[in-house]
N, C-alpha and C positions, 0 to 999 in steps of 0.2 A: 589558226590558220587553215591545218587541216582540214578544216568547213570549207574552205572557203575552197580549197584547193578540189574537195572530191565533186562541188557545185558545177566545179569549170568543166573537170571529166566528164560528169553525167550529161552535163551540156552537149560537148564534141563528140563522144563516144557511143556510139550506135548500139556496142552492146555492152554498155553500163547503163541504159537509160531505166530500165529496170528500176532501179537506186536511186533516180532522179528525184523519188517525192521525197523519200528519207531524208535525202543530205539538202537539199532546199528548206526545211524544217527551220524554226529560228533557232536562234542560241538564246535561250534563254537566261536571262539571269535568276539572282535571289528573288527579287520582288518585280519579273515583267509581269505578272498577272494581275500584279498592283495597280501597277502605272499602264495599265491599256485602257483603260477612261478617259476620252476626249476631253483635254483641258479649257479651261475658259480664260480667254484673254479679254483681259479692260484694261484697255487703251488710257494712259495717264493723261493729264490735262497738258495743252500744247504749251510749250516755253521760249517765247523769242531772248534766248541763254547764249550763247558763244562758250564752246569747253575749249576754247584754246583759251581762257584766262580765267586764274585761279580766282578772282571776284564773282563769274558768274557762277563756276563750278560749286562755289561755296552756298548759293543760293538756290543752284538746286537741289543739294546736298539738303539743306533747308527746307523748302518745301515737301522731299520727302519725307522728311522725319517729322515733320505736322501732318502728312498723309497718315503714314501709317500707327501716329498716336491718333488723330478724328477715327480712324478705322478700328481699332485695340479700342478705346474708350465706349464706341458706340455700341461695339457688340459684349459690351462687359466682362470682358477677357485680359485676362494679362499682359502686359505686350512683352512680344517674343523677340528676337533678333531677326533682322528679314535679310537675303541673300540679293544680291545688287553684281551685275555682270555688265559689261561692253568690250568690246576690241581691246588690245595692249595700252594702245596712248588710254582710251577711259579710263581705265581703269587703274593704270599708274598718277591721272590728274585726281580721280576719286578718292585716292588712298591719301595721295598731296594733302588733298583740302580737308583731310581726316588728321594730318599729321597741323596743320593747320591750327585746329580747333583742340587739339589734344590738352593743353592748357586751360579750355574753359571751365567753367564751374559747374552746370545742369549736365546733365547726363545729352537731357535735345540740344545742345547747341553743342556736345562733342561728337554730336550726329553717335551715338550708342548702340541704338538701333539696327544701325548699317552696315551691317556686316553678316559672315565675310562676304570683302571685294571680289571678284573674278575675274580673268581674262572669259569670252563666251568662244564655240566651237568652232563655227562656219567661221569665222577669220583665219585659225588654227589649217581646218581647211582649206582654205587657199592658198594660207600660206608652205602648207605642205606640197599639196600642187605646185604651188610658184617653183618650191625647188625641186621636185621630180623636174619639170620641163628647166629647169636652170641646169640640170647634172646630163639631161639623155638628150635634149634636142638644140639641133645646130645645124640652120642651113644650107649648111655650106658641104654640109657629111648627105651626102644624097644614096650612098651604101643600101640595099635592101634591107636590111637589118635595124636599118635607123626609125628614130621613130620621126622625123620628117620626114622620109622618103615612103612612110606608110602616110603618113597624113594627103600626102601628094597622092596616092594609088587609092585610098580610100576617096579621095576630093570633099576632105573636112577642110575647106576654103575660111569657115567661122574659128576654129581651134587656132587662137593665136600665142603662140608659146612663149613669143616675146611679152605678151601683157594679160596673162593668165588672169590678171585681178577681172579687166572689164568682159572678158571671155569664157570665164567660170565653165557654164555649165558644158560648152562645145570641146574646150581641153579635157573637160574629164570624162566624157564622150568618147573622144578619143583616146586618150590615157585608158583608159578599163580595156576600149578593143583589143590596144596594142599587148595591155598585161595579160591577157586571154590566151591573145596569141601566141607569147611567148612561153605560157604556163602548158600550149595543148603542146606545140615543140618542143617541150624540154620531156612532157611525157612518151611523147613518141621515141625521143630518144633514150629514155631509160627503159621502154619496152621490148626497143629494139624493133621496132615498128618502120614500116613507112608512108601509112596514113594511118587516119584514125579507123576507116574501117574495119582495118585488119585486127584481130582478135588473137595476143600473146599466146603463142604456145604454152608460156609457164605458165600460166594463171590460169585455174579453175573456175570459170562462172557456177556459183551457186542455181541450186534452183527456186528462183525469185517467188513459185507458187504455193512452195512451205516453209516460206523463212517472213519472220516479223520484222518492223521497221529497225529496231534494237540491234536485231542482227547483221541486219543490211547495213548498218552503222561500221559495226564493229568490223564486219569484214572487210569493209572501207578505209577503217583504219589501218588495219595490216598493210592494206595495198599502197595507200597516199603517206602514209610518216617516213618508210625512209626516201621517198625524193623529200619531202619536206627537211630533214636533218642532213642529206644533200647539200641541199640551196644553202643553208643557215652556216654547217659547216667549214666550205668552202668559201664562203662568203668574204670581200675583201674587207681587210683592219680597217682600211680606210673609204670613201667614198671619195673619186674622184669626179672633178668638173668635164665638161662637156671639152672645155678646151685642152684642159690634161688628157683625154681620151684622142683630141688630134693631134698634141704636141707630141704624145709619146707612142703615136701608133705605127714607125719604125721601129721602134724601142722592143717593142711589146709583142711576145712569138704569139699569141691569142689573144686577139686587141677583140674579135667577136663574141669568144667564148667570155671575156671577164664586163661584156658591156651586157652581155644577156644577163649575166647574173645578178650584176645589181639592177635590170630593170626586174627581174623576180622576188631579190630581194626586197630594193623598193617598191614595188607595183603589188607582192602582199600586202605589206604595210599603211599600204592605202589605200586599198580593199578594205583590210579588217578595221580600217578609221572611221570608212563609210557604213559597214555594217552594224559594229556598235551603235553610231550615232542613230539607226534606222529603230535597232531593240537595246538598250539602255542597261550597260548591267557596268556595275561599279570597277569590279576585281578587272574587269575585261578592260575597260578605260585605263586606269592605275597602270596596268602591263605597257599598254600599247605608248603611251605618256611617253615612259621610262626609254623605250626604245626610240621616241621621235626626237626626246631631249639630246641622246647623245647622235641623232642623224642633224637635227637641227644645230649644234653645235661642232661636230666635223665638218661640215657643208661652211659656215662661217661661223667664226670664233667672237663674232658680236653678233648673234645670233639673239634679238632679243625675249623672242617667244620662245627660245631654253630655256633662256631665265623663268620664264612665266611662267613652265609648265615644272620647274623645283620646287618654284612658292609656292607652285599647286598641290606637288604630289608631301610638300613641306606641311601644308594644311592640311591634308587627307592622314596622313602618318602619325604626325607630332601634335598640333597644334588644338585640332577642333575635338570635342568627342564623340564618340562613332553615331551618334543622332546627327550631331550638325553636320561631320562630315557627308551621311549619306545621304542629307538635306539638299546641299551646297550640290552635289554631283548630279543629282537626279535633278535639282533645278536650272541644268543647263539645256534641259530639252522640255520642247513642248508636245505635244500630242495631238493630233490635227484631225483625228478621224479616232472608232472604237476599236482599234487592232491592237495586235502588240508592235507589229513594225509600220506603225505611221506618225513615227516621234522625226522633228526634225528642230535642228540647233534654234534656242530661244531668240540670239540674233538674228538666224535667219526669219523668223518670227517676225523681229522687229522691223528688219529691211521691207516685206511687206506692207507693213503698214504705212513705212515712212511714204514707200510708195503711193500708196492710193492717199494718203495726205497729201503729199505734194501735190498729186493728179489732181483731186480738189480743187487743194488752196487756187491751183492755176485758171481753172473756172469761175475765180471771182476777180479778178483782171486787177482793178486800180483802187476796190473795194476792202482792202486789207487793210486792216488796223491791229493790233493786240488782242481787245475785245472784239469784234467782231471774229476773230478765225478764232480765238477758242470760242464763240458759239456755235461758231458754223460747224468745225469739227465736231463737237459733241452732239449735235443733227445729224450730222453725215454718220458719225460712228451708228446711232440708235435707228436711222433708214434701211442703213445694209445689213443689219440686225437683221431689222424683220424682214427683209427682202430675202436674205439666205431661208430665213423659215416658210414662207410661203412659197419660194420655189421647191422648198422638200417637199412639201403640202401640195403642192398638185405634181412632182413628179411618183407622189405614193398615189 
């Protein structure tokens, strides 16, 4: 979190601009250099199945098991387990289908090679962002410190806090701006200055011409660490909902201060999750998941994603070997470029493919059958790949 704090301060405080380059360096994990290559995405054939029916889910897993066996057999290598994922409901149904086949005779019938099965991170991002708005967003509160007030002030009309799922990108942009504003205000209060242009008298700025990036980061850590510790030290033992804030407004002596600390605490963890997804790091992700599990469980005792995170942590720490744990963790990401920070969640990549496929199928009008659909989608994906190659050559 300290690095995220540093990035915000160097972005908005002119007297810290000399440290902006060092602060914005990516937080690399153990395998970041190995993950910088663009991933090849291979869509599987379209299946006219309904995941709401276990009979269809079993057929989906049967098809996937056959694909895995054929691929490994043609490659003439031993079959390995293949990580599968989906949203929380898909994960639950896939696991349920495996339980239905648990007593089957052959490994193929038991779907023995389809494991581990985990939830995906884009849906976790949406769940966390939805919870963030449920706690802090209230249309009846128009005080200047509130999220709804800042939405009106910034004219973010498309950021519907009551429907984050269908307005995720707009809500994410508004939340990021709102969190950064609170971080800047908190820093000004900590330094006891009136605006961002004022250099605090208690701070001795280093000579940026004779200092390395690592030394700049060490100096920033000394500057920022007390602020981050202050936020975490005085954070609430429970996170109240926005309704609780309004109901207890007359009883609380510092309702604005409590609201601000919740924004800072939850905001930093939201920014941390988004940053880890751009630059995957297993250890950072596990630490963040532990916090998110408590956060989601505290907000809603019946939170399904809190249980999914607990299940994921049990897999990572106890059930899987170190190799399988790393495979299943880094298998949650897709690198869309050839850089360290161009990762997106695997289920978000799937959403892109589904959108492209649906758009193509709509153009077929009434000429849709299972056979023609599979054939056309296959041709569409091949044509799209060649279009990307030709476009890249023209740009060169």
